N, C-alpha and C positions, 0 to 999 in steps of 0.2 A: 431444690426443685427449678429448671429452665423455666422462666416465664418469658411465654412466646409474645402476652400481648401487656402491653401498659397499664395500669391500673382505671385510666378514662377508658381504654377502650373496651376492659371488663363490665365496669359501671356502665357503659352506654349498651353494651351487648345485655347484659341484666337488666336494665330498662327495658329495651325493647322487649324482650321475654315477659318479663311482667305486662307490659301492653299488649301483646298477643293472648297472655292467658286471660286478661280480663276480657278481651275479644273473643273470646272461645275458642281460639284457635291452637288447639291443645298440641297437635302433630308439629307445628310450627315452634310452639312454645318449647319443648320435648328436643328439637334439633339445635334450635338455639340455644339450651342449656346444657345440651351433649358438649357441643363447640366449646363452651365455656368452662365445662369442667375438666374435658380433654386439655385445654390450654394450660392447665396447672393451676386452676383455681380452687384452693379449697373451703371455698364461702360458702358454710352449710345453708345459706339462704336457695343457692343454686340448686342445691340437692331437694332442700324442702318445698320447692316451686314446681320442681318435676317429677317428685312424688305426689304432689297434689293432681298437676297432668294425669299421671297413671290413672291415678284413684278416679277420676273424672271419666277417663276412656274404659273402665272396669279392669285396668292393667293392675289388680291387687299386689302380685307377685314383683312386679319391678318398682311400685308403689311402697310395699313395705323394704325391698332393700334398698332403697332412697332413704327414707327413713330410718332407718337404723345407722346410717353413716355418721 
């Protein structure tokens, strides 16, 4: 798969999303992680963290879908 972002950018994006998660900004975290996933990242941590965000928001269908990837 074509890599739209370099590894450093992907790590920075994940680190920002992780920080936003710990600040309780679940919608922003979901948006950042979705951007990361769409960029071609297959890192399970992005899916896992996004699943946690969906769970925190009570969106258990999307949480389940991300957790089984």
